[in-house]
PAZAPA-4460 file (N, C-alpha, C; in steps of 0.05 Angstrom, whole numbers, plus 32768, in hexadecimal, padded with zeros to 4 digits):
% residues 331
    n_x    n_y    n_z   ca_x   ca_y   ca_z    c_x    c_y    c_z   seq   type   mol
   8011   7FE8   8000   8000   8000   8000   8012   8019   8000     1      X     A
   8006   8030   7FF8   8015   8049   7FF7   8012   8059   8010     2      X     A
   8028   8064   8019   8028   8076   8031   8038   808E   802A     3      X     A
   802D   80A6   8030   803C   80BF   802E   8049   80C4   8049     4      X     A
   8063   80CA   8049   8070   80CF   8063   8087   80E4   805F     5      X     A
   8090   80EE   8076   80A8   8100   8075   80B9   80FA   808D     6      X     A
   80D3   80FC   8089   80E6   80F5   809E   80F5   810E   80A8     7      X     A
   80F0   8125   809C   80FA   813F   80A6   80E6   8154   809E     8      X     A
   80E7   816B   80AC   80D5   8181   80A6   80E0   8192   8090     9      X     A
   80CE   819C   807F   80D6   81AC   8069   80C0   81AF   8054    10      X     A
   80C7   81BB   803D   80B3   81BE   8027   80A9   81A3   801E    11      X     A
   808F   81A0   801A   8084   8186   8012   8092   817A   7FFA    12      X     A
   8099   818A   7FE6   80A6   817F   7FCE   80C1   8173   7FD5    13      X     A
   80CD   817B   7FEB   80E8   8171   7FF2   80E7   815A   8006    14      X     A
   80D3   8159   8017   80D4   8146   802D   80BF   8130   802C    15      X     A
   80AA   8134   801C   8096   811F   801B   809F   8109   8007    16      X     A
   809A   80F0   800F   809F   80DA   7FFD   8088   80C6   7FFF    17      X     A
   8083   80B9   7FE9   806F   80A4   7FE8   807D   8089   7FE8    18      X     A
   8077   8079   7FFC   8085   805F   8000   8070   8049   7FFD    19      X     A
   807A   8032   7FF4   806A   8019   7FF4   806E   800B   800E    20      X     A
   8059   800A   801E   805B   7FFD   8039   804C   7FE2   8038    21      X     A
   8053   7FD1   804B   8045   7FB7   804D   8027   7FBB   8053    22      X     A
   8017   7FAA   8049   7FFA   7FAB   804F   7FF6   7FA7   806D    23      X     A
   7FE3   7FB5   8079   7FDE   7FB1   8096   7FD5   7F94   809B    24      X     A
   7FD9   7F8B   80B4   7FCF   7F71   80BC   7FB0   7F73   80BE    25      X     A
   7FA3   7F5D   80BF   7F86   7F5C   80C2   7F7F   7F69   80DD    26      X     A
   7F69   7F77   80DF   7F62   7F85   80F8   7F5E   7F72   810F    27      X     A
   7F6A   7F79   8126   7F67   7F68   813E   7F4C   7F6F   814B    28      X     A
   7F47   7F63   8162   7F2E   7F68   8170   7F2D   7F86   8177    29      X     A
   7F16   7F92   8171   7F11   7FAE   8177   7F1D   7FC1   8162    30      X     A
   7F27   7FB6   814C   7F33   7FC7   8137   7F23   7FC4   811D    31      X     A
   7F29   7FD7   810B   7F1E   7FD6   80F0   7F34   7FDD   80DC    32      X     A
   7F32   7FD2   80C4   7F43   7FD9   80AE   7F34   7FED   809C    33      X     A
   7F41   8004   8096   7F33   8019   8088   7F43   8020   806F    34      X     A
   7F35   8021   8058   7F42   802A   803F   7F3D   8048   803B    35      X     A
   7F51   8056   8033   7F4F   8072   802D   7F3C   8077   8015    36      X     A
   7F2A   808B   8018   7F1A   8094   8002   7F23   80B0   7FF9    37      X     A
   7F28   80C1   800C   7F31   80DC   8005   7F3C   80EA   801E    38      X     A
   7F50   80FB   801A   7F5C   810B   8030   7F63   8127   8026    39      X     A
   7F58   813C   8031   7F5E   8157   8027   7F7A   8160   8030    40      X     A
   7F85   8173   8022   7F9E   8180   802A   7F97   819B   8036    41      X     A
   7F9A   819E   8050   7F95   81B7   805E   7FAE   81C6   8063    42      X     A
   7FAC   81E1   8068   7FC4   81EF   8070   7FD3   81E3   8088    43      X     A
   7FC3   81D8   809B   7FD0   81CC   80B3   7FE1   81B4   80AB    44      X     A
   7FDA   81A6   8096   7FEA   818F   808D   8005   819A   8082    45      X     A
   8004   81AF   8071   801C   81BA   8066   802E   81C6   807B    46      X     A
   8021   81D3   808F   8031   81DF   80A5   803F   81C9   80B5    47      X     A
   8031   81B2   80B9   803C   819C   80C8   8055   8191   80BA    48      X     A
   8052   818C   80A0   8069   8182   8090   8080   8196   8091    49      X     A
   807A   81AF   8091   808F   81C4   8091   809B   81C8   80AD    50      X     A
   808E   81BD   80C2   8098   81C0   80DD   808F   81D9   80EB    51      X     A
   807B   81E8   80E0   8074   8201   80ED   8058   8200   80FA    52      X     A
   804C   81E8   80FC   8032   81E6   8109   8035   81E5   8127    53      X     A
   801F   81E6   8136   801F   81E7   8153   8029   81CD   815F    54      X     A
   8029   81B7   8151   8035   819E   815A   8047   8193   8145    55      X     A
   805C   8186   814E   806F   817A   813B   8070   815C   8141    56      X     A
   8066   814C   812E   8065   812F   8134   8080   8123   8134    57      X     A
   8083   810D   8142   809D   80FE   8141   80A1   80F3   8125    58      X     A
   80B9   80F3   811C   80C0   80EB   8101   80CA   80CE   8100    59      X     A
   80C6   80C0   80EA   80B6   80C7   80D3   8098   80C8   80D9    60      X     A
   808A   80D9   80CA   806E   80DD   80CF   805E   80DC   80B5    61      X     A
   8045   80D5   80B7   8032   80D5   80A1   801F   80ED   80A4    62      X     A
   801E   80FF   8090   800C   8116   8092   7FEF   810E   8090    63      X     A
   7FDE   8122   8094   7FC2   811F   8090   7FB2   8120   80AA    64      X     A
   7FA5   8138   80AE   7F95   813B   80C7   7F78   8132   80C4    65      X     A
   7F6F   812C   80AC   7F54   8122   80A8   7F51   8113   808E    66      X     A
   7F3A   8107   808B   7F34   80F8   8073   7F1C   80E6   8078    67      X     A
   7F14   80D7   8064   7EFE   80C4   8066   7F08   80A9   805A    68      X     A
   7EFF   8094   8067   7F06   8079   805D   7EEF   8067   805E    69      X     A
   7EF1   8050   8051   7EDC   803C   8051   7EE6   8024   8061    70      X     A
   7ED6   801A   8073   7EDE   8002   8083   7EE0   7FEA   8070    71      X     A
   7EF7   7FDE   8070   7EFC   7FC6   805F   7EF8   7FAC   806F    72      X     A
   7EFE   7FAC   8088   7EFB   7F93   8099   7EF9   7F9C   80B6    73      X     A
   7EEC   7F8B   80C6   7EE9   7F91   80E2   7EF4   7F7A   80F3    74      X     A
   7EFF   7F80   810A   7F09   7F6C   811B   7EF3   7F61   812E    75      X     A
   7EFA   7F4E   813D   7EE7   7F42   8150   7EDD   7F57   8164    76      X     A
   7EC4   7F55   816A   7EB8   7F67   817E   7EAF   7F81   8174    77      X     A
   7EB4   7F87   815B   7EAB   7FA1   814F   7E8F   7F9E   8144    78      X     A
   7E7C   7FAA   8150   7E60   7FA7   8148   7E54   7FC0   813C    79      X     A
   7E5F   7FD7   8141   7E53   7FF0   8138   7E5C   7FF9   811D    80      X     A
   7E6F   7FEA   8111   7E79   7FF0   80F6   7E78   7FD7   80E5    81      X     A
   7E73   7FDC   80CB   7E72   7FC6   80B8   7E83   7FCD   809F    82      X     A
   7E8C   7FB9   8090   7E9B   7FBF   8078   7E8A   7FD1   8065    83      X     A
   7E96   7FE6   805B   7E89   7FF9   804A   7E81   8013   8058    84      X     A
   7E80   8012   8073   7E7A   802B   8081   7E90   8040   807C    85      X     A
   7E87   8059   807A   7E9A   806F   8078   7EA0   8079   8094    86      X     A
   7EBA   807E   8099   7EC3   8088   80B3   7ED7   809E   80AF    87      X     A
   7ED9   80B0   80C3   7EED   80C5   80C1   7F09   80BA   80C8    88      X     A
   7F1D   80C3   80BA   7F39   80BE   80C0   7F44   80D6   80CF    89      X     A
   7F53   80D2   80E4   7F5E   80E7   80F4   7F7C   80E9   80F2    90      X     A
   7F87   80FD   8101   7FA3   8103   80FE   7FB6   80ED   8107    91      X     A
   7FAC   80DC   8119   7FBD   80C5   8122   7FB2   80AC   8116    92      X     A
   7FC0   809E   8104   7FDD   80A2   80FE   7FE2   80B1   80E4    93      X     A
   7FD1   80C2   80DB   7FD5   80D1   80C2   7FC5   80C4   80AB    94      X     A
   7FB6   80D5   809D   7FA2   80CA   808A   7FAD   80C6   806E    95      X     A
   7FC6   80CF   8068   7FD0   80CE   804C   7FDC   80B2   8048    96      X     A
   7FCC   809D   8047   7FD5   8082   8043   7FBD   8072   8037    97      X     A
   7FC4   805D   8029   7FAF   804E   801B   7F9B   8040   802E    98      X     A
   7FA6   8035   8044   7F95   8028   8057   7FA2   8027   8072    99      X     A
   7F92   8023   8087   7F9C   8024   80A2   7F8A   8014   80B4   100      X     A
   7F96   8008   80C9   7F86   7FFB   80DE   7F82   800E   80F5   101      X     A
   7F69   8011   80FE   7F63   8024   8113   7F53   8017   8129   102      X     A
   7F54   8022   8141   7F42   801A   8156   7F25   8021   814E   103      X     A
   7F13   800E   8152   7EF8   8012   8149   7EE8   8024   815C   104      X     A
   7EEE   8024   8175   7EDC   8031   8189   7ED7   804E   8183   105      X     A
   7EEC   805F   817B   7EE6   807B   8177   7ED8   8081   815D   106      X     A
   7ED6   806D   814B   7ECB   8072   8130   7EAD   806F   8130   107      X     A
   7EA0   8080   8120   7E83   807D   811D   7E7D   807D   80FF   108      X     A
   7E6A   806E   80F6   7E63   806F   80D9   7E57   808A   80D1   109      X     A
   7E60   8094   80BB   7E57   80AE   80B1   7E3D   80AA   80A1   110      X     A
   7E2C   80BF   80A0   7E14   80BD   8090   7E1C   80BC   8072   111      X     A
   7E0B   80B2   8061   7E12   80B1   8044   7E17   80CE   803A   112      X     A
   7E2A   80CF   8027   7E30   80EA   801B   7E47   80E8   8008   113      X     A
   7E4E   80FE   7FFD   7E65   8100   7FEA   7E7F   80FB   7FF9   114      X     A
   7E8F   80E7   7FF0   7EA7   80E0   7FFE   7EBA   80F8   8000   115      X     A
   7EBD   8108   7FEB   7ECF   811F   7FEC   7EC6   8133   8001   116      X     A
   7EAC   8138   8003   7EA2   814B   8017   7EA5   813F   8033   117      X     A
   7EA0   8125   8037   7EA3   8119   8051   7EC0   8119   805A   118      X     A
   7ED3   8118   8046   7EEF   8119   804D   7EF7   8133   805A   119      X     A
   7EE8   8148   8055   7EEF   8163   805F   7EDF   816A   8078   120      X     A
   7ED4   8156   8085   7EC2   815A   809B   7ED0   8160   80B5   121      X     A
   7EE9   8156   80B9   7EF5   8156   80D3   7F03   816F   80DD   122      X     A
   7F09   8182   80CB   7F19   8199   80D3   7F0A   81B4   80CE   123      X     A
   7F03   81B9   80B6   7EF8   81D4   80AF   7EDB   81D8   80BA   124      X     A
   7EC8   81C5   80B6   7EAE   81CA   80C0   7EAC   81CD   80DE   125      X     A
   7EBA   81BC   80EF   7EB8   81C2   810C   7EC6   81DC   8113   126      X     A
   7EDB   81E3   8105   7EE7   81FD   810B   7ED3   8214   8106   127      X     A
   7EC5   8213   80EF   7EB1   8228   80E9   7E9B   8228   80FE   128      X     A
   7E91   8211   8105   7E7B   820F   8119   7E84   821B   8134   129      X     A
   7E9C   8214   813D   7EA5   821E   8157   7EAB   823C   8156   130      X     A
   7EB5   8246   813F   7EB8   8263   813D   7E9E   8271   8141   131      X     A
   7E88   8266   8136   7E6E   8272   8139   7E62   826F   8155   132      X     A
   7E6A   825A   8163   7E5D   8254   817D   7E6C   825D   8195   133      X     A
   7E86   825C   8194   7E96   825C   81AD   7E9D   8277   81B8   134      X     A
   7E99   828D   81A9   7EA5   82A6   81B2   7E90   82BC   81B5   135      X     A
   7E7C   82BD   81A5   7E68   82D3   81A6   7E4C   82C6   81A4   136      X     A
   7E39   82CD   81B6   7E1E   82C2   81B4   7E0F   82CF   819D   137      X     A
   7E14   82C6   8184   7E09   82D2   816D   7DEB   82CD   816B   138      X     A
   7DDC   82E1   8161   7DBF   82E0   815E   7DB8   82E4   8140   139      X     A
   7DA1   82DA   8138   7D99   82E0   811C   7D9A   82FE   8116   140      X     A
   7DA6   8304   80FF   7DA9   8320   80F8   7DC5   832B   80FE   141      X     A
   7DD4   831D   810F   7DF0   8325   8114   7E00   831D   80FC   142      X     A
   7E19   8329   80FA   7E2B   8325   80E4   7E45   831A   80EE   143      X     A
   7E51   8308   80DE   7E6C   82FE   80E2   7E7D   8307   80CA   144      X     A
   7E95   8310   80CF   7EA7   8318   80B9   7EBF   8306   80B9   145      X     A
   7EC7   82FD   80A1   7EDE   82EB   809F   7EEF   82F2   8087   146      X     A
   7F09   82ED   8089   7F1B   82EE   8072   7F21   82D2   8069   147      X     A
   7F2F   82CF   8053   7F33   82B4   8047   7F19   82A5   8045   148      X     A
   7F04   82B4   803D   7EE9   82AA   803F   7EE3   8293   802B   149      X     A
   7EF4   8290   8017   7EF0   827A   8004   7F00   8261   800C   150      X     A
   7F0B   8261   8024   7F19   8249   802F   7F04   8234   8038   151      X     A
   7F0E   821D   8040   7EFC   8208   8049   7EEC   8211   8062   152      X     A
   7EFA   821E   8075   7EEC   8228   808C   7ED9   823E   8084   153      X     A
   7EE1   8250   8072   7ED1   8266   806A   7EB7   825D   805D   154      X     A
   7EB8   824A   804B   7EA0   8240   803E   7E8E   8233   8052   155      X     A
   7E99   8223   8065   7E89   8216   8079   7E7C   822B   808B   156      X     A
   7E8A   8240   8092   7E7F   8255   80A4   7E67   8262   8097   157      X     A
   7E69   8268   807D   7E53   8274   806E   7E3A   8262   8071   158      X     A
   7E3D   8248   806B   7E26   8236   806C   7E1B   8233   8088   159      X     A
   7E2C   8231   809C   7E23   822D   80B8   7E16   8247   80C2   160      X     A
   7E20   825E   80BB   7E14   8277   80C4   7DF8   8279   80B9   161      X     A
   7DF3   8271   80A0   7DD8   8273   8095   7DC4   8261   80A4   162      X     A
   7DCD   824A   80AE   7DBB   8239   80BE   7DB3   8246   80D8   163      X     A
   7DC2   825A   80E1   7DBC   8268   80FA   7DB0   8284   80F6   164      X     A
   7DAB   828C   80DD   7DA1   82A7   80D9   7DB5   82BD   80DC   165      X     A
   7DCF   82B5   80DD   7DE5   82C8   80E0   7DEF   82CE   80C4   166      X     A
   7DF6   82E8   80BE   7DFF   82F0   80A4   7E1D   82F3   80A4   167      X     A
   7E29   82F1   808C   7E46   82F1   808A   7E50   8307   8077   168      X     A
   7E67   8313   8080   7E77   8324   806F   7E90   8315   8068   169      X     A
   7E96   8311   804F   7EAB   8300   8046   7EBF   830F   8035   170      X     A
   7ED9   830D   803E   7EEE   831B   802F   7EFF   8306   8020   171      X     A
   7F02   830B   8006   7F12   82F9   7FF5   7F26   830A   7FE6   172      X     A
   7F38   82FD   7FD8   7F4E   830C   7FCB   7F49   8310   7FAD   173      X     A
   7F36   8301   7FA1   7F31   8303   7F84   7F14   8304   7F7E   174      X     A
   7F0D   8311   7F68   7EF0   8313   7F61   7EE5   82F8   7F5A   175      X     A
   7EF5   82E6   7F4E   7EEB   82CB   7F47   7EE3   82BC   7F61   176      X     A
   7EF2   82BF   7F76   7EEB   82B3   7F90   7ED2   82C0   7F9B   177      X     A
   7ECF   82DA   7F97   7EB7   82E8   7FA1   7E9E   82DD   7F93   178      X     A
   7EA0   82D9   7F79   7E89   82CE   7F6B   7E81   82B2   7F75   179      X     A
   7E96   82A2   7F7A   7E91   8287   7F84   7E83   8288   7F9F   180      X     A
   7E8D   8299   7FB1   7E82   829A   7FCC   7E66   82A5   7FCC   181      X     A
   7E60   82B8   7FBB   7E44   82C2   7FB9   7E32   82AC   7FB1   182      X     A
   7E3B   829B   7F9E   7E2A   8285   7F95   7E26   8270   7FAC   183      X     A
   7E39   826F   7FBF   7E36   825D   7FD5   7E26   8268   7FEC   184      X     A
   7E1E   8281   7FEA   7E0C   828C   7FFE   7E18   82A2   800F   185      X     A
   7E30   82AC   8009   7E3B   82C2   8019   7E2A   82DB   8016   186      X     A
   7E22   82E7   802D   7E10   82FE   802C   7E1D   8316   8020   187      X     A
   7E35   831D   802A   7E44   8333   801F   7E60   8328   8019   188      X     A
   7E6A   832C   8001   7E85   8323   7FF9   7E93   833B   7FEE   189      X     A
   7EAB   8341   7FF8   7EBB   8357   7FEE   7ED7   834D   7FE8   190      X     A
   7EE3   835A   7FD5   7EFF   8353   7FCE   7F11   8365   7FDF   191      X     A
   7F25   8359   7FEB   7F38   8368   7FFC   7F45   837F   7FED   192      X     A
   7F4B   8394   7FFB   7F57   83AB   7FEF   7F54   83C4   8000   193      X     A
   7F5A   83DB   7FF4   7F59   83F4   8003   7F3D   83FA   800D   194      X     A
   7F3C   840A   8023   7F22   8413   802F   7F0F   83FC   8034   195      X     A
   7F1A   83E7   803F   7F0A   83CF   8044   7EF3   83D4   8057   196      X     A
   7EF8   83E3   806C   7EE3   83E9   8080   7ECC   83F8   8073   197      X     A
   7ED3   840C   8064   7EBD   841C   8057   7EAD   840B   8044   198      X     A
   7EBA   83FA   8034   7EAC   83E9   8021   7E9B   83D4   802F   199      X     A
   7EA6   83C8   8044   7E97   83B4   8053   7E7E   83C0   805F   200      X     A
   7E81   83D7   806D   7E6A   83E3   807A   7E55   83EB   8066   201      X     A
   7E5D   83F6   804F   7E4A   83FE   803B   7E3B   83E5   8030   202      X     A
   7E4A   83D0   802B   7E3D   83B7   8021   7E2A   83AB   8035   203      X     A
   7E30   83AC   804E   7E1E   83A1   8063   7E05   83B1   8064   204      X     A
   7E08   83CC   8063   7DF0   83DD   8063   7DDF   83D8   804A   205      X     A
   7DEC   83D5   8033   7DDD   83CF   801A   7DCE   83B5   801B   206      X     A
   7DD9   83A2   802B   7DCC   8388   802E   7DB7   8388   8044   207      X     A
   7DB1   83A0   804F   7D9D   83A2   8063   7DA6   839D   807F   208      X     A
   7DC1   839D   8084   7DCC   8397   809E   7DD7   83AF   80AB   209      X     A
   7DE0   83AC   80C4   7DEB   83C1   80D4   7E08   83BA   80DB   210      X     A
   7E1C   83CA   80D3   7E38   83C5   80D9   7E3D   83C2   80F7   211      X     A
   7E2B   83CE   8108   7E2E   83CB   8125   7E28   83AF   812F   212      X     A
   7E1E   839E   811C   7E19   8382   8124   7E2D   836F   8118   213      X     A
   7E44   8379   810F   7E5A   8367   8107   7E69   8360   8120   214      X     A
   7E60   834C   812E   7E68   8346   8149   7E7F   8332   814B   215      X     A
   7E86   8325   8135   7E9B   8310   8136   7EAB   8312   811D   216      X     A
   7EC6   8310   8120   7ED8   830F   810A   7EE8   82F5   810B   217      X     A
   7EEC   82E8   80F4   7EFB   82CF   80F2   7F13   82D4   80E0   218      X     A
   7F2B   82D3   80EB   7F43   82DA   80DC   7F54   82C1   80D7   219      X     A
   7F57   82BA   80BD   7F68   82A3   80B6   7F82   82AB   80A9   220      X     A
   7F87   82C5   80A7   7F9D   82CF   8097   7FB4   82DA   80A8   221      X     A
   7FAE   82E9   80BD   7FC2   82F7   80CD   7FD0   830C   80BD   222      X     A
   7FE7   8316   80C6   7FF4   832C   80B8   7FE3   8345   80BA   223      X     A
   7FE4   8356   80A6   7FD4   836F   80A5   7FB6   8369   80A4   224      X     A
   7FAF   8351   809A   7F92   834B   8097   7F84   834B   80B2   225      X     A
   7F92   8344   80C8   7F85   8343   80E2   7F7B   835F   80E9   226      X     A
   7F8C   8373   80E7   7F84   838E   80EE   7F6F   8399   80DC   227      X     A
   7F70   8392   80C2   7F5C   839B   80AF   7F40   8390   80B6   228      X     A
   7F40   8377   80BD   7F26   836A   80C5   7F1C   8377   80DF   229      X     A
   7F2E   837B   80F2   7F26   8386   810C   7F18   83A1   8109   230      X     A
   7F22   83B2   80F7   7F16   83CD   80F3   7EFA   83CC   80E9   231      X     A
   7EF3   83B6   80DC   7ED8   83B4   80D1   7EC3   83AB   80E5   232      X     A
   7ECC   83A0   80FC   7EB9   8395   810F   7EAC   83AB   8120   233      X     A
   7E95   83A4   812C   7E88   83B6   813E   7E97   83BA   8157   234      X     A
   7E94   83D1   8165   7EA0   83D4   817F   7E98   83BD   8192   235      X     A
   7EAC   83B3   81A1   7EA7   839E   81B4   7EA5   8382   81A7   236      X     A
   7EAB   8380   818E   7EA9   8366   8180   7EC1   8355   8188   237      X     A
   7EC0   833C   817F   7ED6   8329   8184   7EE2   8320   816A   238      X     A
   7EFC   8320   8169   7F0B   8316   8152   7F1A   82FD   815A   239      X     A
   7F16   82E8   814A   7F23   82CE   8150   7F36   82C7   8139   240      X     A
   7F50   82C4   8140   7F63   82BC   812C   7F66   829E   812E   241      X     A
   7F63   8290   8116   7F66   8273   8116   7F7A   8269   8101   242      X     A
   7F88   827C   80F3   7F9B   8274   80DF   7FAE   828B   80D8   243      X     A
   7FC3   8284   80CA   7FD8   8297   80C3   7FE1   8293   80A6   244      X     A
   7FCE   8294   8093   7FD4   828F   8077   7FE9   82A2   806C   245      X     A
   7FEA   82BA   8077   7FFE   82CD   806C   801A   82C6   8074   246      X     A
   801D   82B5   8089   8038   82AF   8093   8044   82C5   80A4   247      X     A
   8034   82D9   80AB   803E   82F0   80BA   802F   82F2   80D5   248      X     A
   803C   82FF   80E9   802E   8303   8102   8015   8315   80FE   249      X     A
   8001   8310   810F   7FE9   8321   810E   7FF0   833D   8116   250      X     A
   7FE7   8351   8107   7FED   836D   810B   7FD3   837C   8110   251      X     A
   7FD3   838B   8127   7FBC   839B   812E   7FC5   83B6   8139   252      X     A
   7FB5   83CA   8134   7FBB   83E5   813F   7FB0   83E6   815B   253      X     A
   7FC1   83EE   816E   7FB7   83EF   818A   7FA0   8402   818D   254      X     A
   7F9F   8417   817C   7F88   842A   817E   7F6E   841C   8178   255      X     A
   7F6E   840A   8164   7F56   83FB   815E   7F4D   83E9   8175   256      X     A
   7F61   83DC   8182   7F5A   83CB   8199   7F4F   83DB   81AF   257      X     A
   7F5A   83F3   81B4   7F51   8403   81CA   7F36   8410   81C5   258      X     A
   7F33   841D   81AE   7F1B   842D   81A9   7F04   841C   81A0   259      X     A
   7F09   8405   8194   7EF3   83F3   818D   7EEE   83DE   81A3   260      X     A
   7F00   83DC   81B7   7EFE   83C8   81CD   7EF9   83AC   81C2   261      X     A
   7F09   83A5   81AE   7F07   838B   81A1   7F14   8375   81B3   262      X     A
   7F07   835E   81B4   7F12   8347   81C2   7F1F   8336   81AC   263      X     A
   7F39   832F   81B0   7F48   831F   819D   7F4E   8303   81AA   264      X     A
   7F46   82EE   819B   7F4A   82D3   81A5   7F58   82C2   8190   265      X     A
   7F62   82AB   8198   7F6D   8298   8186   7F5E   827E   8188   266      X     A
   7F5D   826F   8172   7F4F   8255   8172   7F61   8240   8164   267      X     A
   7F63   8228   8170   7F71   8212   8165   7F60   81F9   8169   268      X     A
   7F57   81EC   8154   7F45   81D5   8156   7F52   81BE   8165   269      X     A
   7F6C   81BB   8162   7F79   81A5   8171   7F75   81A8   818F   270      X     A
   7F78   81C0   8199   7F74   81C4   81B6   7F57   81C0   81BE   271      X     A
   7F44   81C7   81AC   7F28   81C2   81B3   7F23   81A4   81B6   272      X     A
   7F2E   8194   81A4   7F2A   8177   81A6   7F37   816C   81BF   273      X     A
   7F4D   8179   81C8   7F5A   816F   81E0   7F49   8174   81F9   274      X     A
   7F39   8189   81F9   7F2B   8191   8212   7F0D   818D   8211   275      X     A
   7F01   818B   81F9   7EE4   8187   81F7   7EDC   816B   8201   276      X     A
   7EC5   8169   820D   7EBB   814F   8216   7EB3   813E   81FE   277      X     A
   7EB2   8124   8202   7EA9   8112   81ED   7E8D   811A   81E3   278      X     A
   7E7C   8122   81F5   7E61   812A   81EE   7E61   8143   81DC   279      X     A
   7E72   8156   81E3   7E73   816E   81D3   7E7F   8169   81B8   280      X     A
   7E94   8159   81B7   7E9F   8151   819D   7E8B   8143   818C   281      X     A
   7E7B   8131   8198   7E67   8123   8189   7E52   8136   817F   282      X     A
   7E4A   8149   818F   7E36   815D   8186   7E40   816C   816E   283      X     A
   7E58   8177   8170   7E63   8188   815A   7E67   8177   8141   284      X     A
   7E74   8161   8144   7E79   8150   812C   7E60   8145   8120   285      X     A
   7E4C   813E   8131   7E33   8134   8127   7E24   8149   8117   286      X     A
   7E24   8162   8120   7E17   8178   8112   7E24   817D   80F7   287      X     A
   7E3E   817F   80F6   7E4B   8185   80DC   7E49   816D   80CA   288      X     A
   7E4A   8154   80D4   7E47   813D   80C3   7E2B   813C   80B6   289      X     A
   7E17   8143   80C5   7DFC   8144   80B9   7DFA   8159   80A3   290      X     A
   7E06   8170   80A8   7E04   8186   8094   7E15   8180   807B   291      X     A
   7E2C   8172   807F   7E3C   816A   8068   7E2D   8155   8058   292      X     A
   7E21   8142   8066   7E13   812C   8058   7DFB   8136   8048   293      X     A
   7DEC   8149   8053   7DD4   8152   8045   7DDA   8168   8030   294      X     A
   7DF4   8170   802E   7DFB   8184   8019   7DFB   81A1   8022   295      X     A
   7DF2   81A6   803B   7DF2   81C2   8045   7E0E   81CD   8046   296      X     A
   7E21   81BC   804F   7E3D   81C4   804F   7E4B   81B6   8038   297      X     A
   7E54   81C6   8025   7E61   81BB   800E   7E78   81CE   8005   298      X     A
   7E90   81C3   8004   7EA8   81D3   7FFE   7EB0   81CD   7FE1   299      X     A
   7EB6   81E1   7FD1   7EBF   81DC   7FB6   7ED9   81CC   7FB6   300      X     A
   7EDC   81BA   7FA3   7EF4   81A9   7F9F   7F03   81B2   7F87   301      X     A
   7F1C   81BA   7F8A   7F2C   81C3   7F73   7F37   81AC   7F63   302      X     A
   7F40   8197   7F71   7F4C   8180   7F63   7F50   8169   7F77   303      X     A
   7F53   8151   7F6C   7F5B   8139   7F7B   7F74   812E   7F6E   304      X     A
   7F86   8123   7F7F   7F9F   8117   7F75   7FA3   80FC   7F82   305      X     A
   7FAD   80E8   7F74   7FB4   80CF   7F82   7FCC   80D3   7F95   306      X     A
   7FCE   80C2   7FA8   7FE3   80C4   7FBC   7FFF   80C6   7FAF   307      X     A
   8003   80B8   7F99   801D   80B8   7F8C   8024   80D4   7F81   308      X     A
   8011   80E6   7F7E   8016   8100   7F74   8014   8115   7F8A   309      X     A
   801D   810E   7FA2   8019   811F   7FB9   8029   813A   7FB6   310      X     A
   8040   8139   7FA8   804F   8152   7FA4   803F   8166   7F94   311      X     A
   8033   815D   7F7E   8022   816F   7F6E   800A   8178   7F7D   312      X     A
   7FFF   8166   7F8D   7FE7   816D   7F9D   7FED   8183   7FB1   313      X     A
   8004   8180   7FBF   800B   8194   7FD3   8011   81AF   7FC6   314      X     A
   801E   81AE   7FAF   8023   81C7   7FA1   8009   81D5   7F99   315      X     A
   7FF6   81C5   7F90   7FDC   81D1   7F88   7FCE   81DC   7FA1   316      X     A
   7FCF   81CD   7FB7   7FC2   81D6   7FD0   7FCE   81F0   7FDA   317      X     A
   7FE8   81F5   7FD6   7FF5   820D   7FDF   7FF2   8224   7FCC   318      X     A
   7FE7   821F   7FB5   7FE5   8233   7FA0   7FD1   8249   7FA6   319      X     A
   7FDA   8262   7FA5   7FC8   8278   7FA9   7FB5   827B   7F91   320      X     A
   7F9C   827E   7F96   7F89   8282   7F81   7F79   8269   7F79   321      X     A
   7F7E   8253   7F86   7F6E   823B   7F80   7F52   823F   7F8C   322      X     A
   7F3F   8233   7F7F   7F23   8236   7F88   7F19   821A   7F90   323      X     A
   7F1E   8213   7FA9   7F15   81F9   7FB3   7F2C   81E9   7FC0   324      X     A
   7F24   81D4   7FCD   7F37   81C3   7FDC   7F44   81AF   7FC9   325      X     A
   7F5C   81A7   7FD0   7F6B   8192   7FC2   7F6B   8179   7FD5   326      X     A
   7F64   8162   7FC9   7F63   814A   7FD9   7F74   8134   7FCD   327      X     A
   7F7D   8122   7FDE   7F8B   810A   7FD6   7F78   80F3   7FD5   328      X     A
   7F7A   80E1   7FC2   7F69   80CA   7FBF   7F7B   80B1   7FBA   329      X     A
   7F70   8099   7FBD   7F81   8081   7FB7   7F88   8081   7F99   330      X     A
   7F9D   8071   7F93   7FA4   806E   7F77   7FC2   8072   7F73   331      X     A
***
């Protein structure tokens, strides 16, 4: 079987290798054998390979924080899963491999749905849901503003906000991305650039909203984008940074923090999983699984690549201007 691995940290093109590994043993009692169906390439995967993520796995390591697989065989005592069931693949031991033996107890069968969409269930949708729930008690008619709005989290946040009657202001870098996000239900979509605050507030008013109700900001970019987003928020709003796509430290003007009395927070899904109860995890994952399965949550897919073409896949995933996620599939 094929396994993608790296033995040192660095650029994916230099450190990732595809190796032929022995087939796993038959699943023992309480285990299942799972075949890969699809695994997305997220920024966190690329940061992990490069050694700049919040955790550095022991080497050699297999990348892949999420994915979906089909149960191929079950061990003795496993009654809640059957061959053919779809299950989520998690970061341990890494999803970028043809097949893997896993403990059955934490796995639950997924509802029927598109395999590519189910593969993207584990990271971006729960991040979007928790951004909406964990920081500000949003009410119907409130607004959330986000940058990198055509990202996986951004698209999920748009869909989830609509289910709650919350409206979204979405900042993107290109007009083509703006058109795509409007088609996906973004209430207000603006292209980043000069006088962002003036343009955002004018667009919100034109859409029948009140800029004083932009109560939450979601920042995936950092750098200057953090301060630009902050200036657009209502006084007393909360800004949550959950990514650093610019590769730069978040930059904010102290005067904006003081005079707008903005609350600035950070969010990391890994830490949430470490501290959330099993019941809370089940609630969040169950909600997003249902919405992915019924098509409410749907992320555009730019391309799929077989595992053997992981270098090309990572290059595509890192490319600025792509419209949709890049996924690895068997083959």
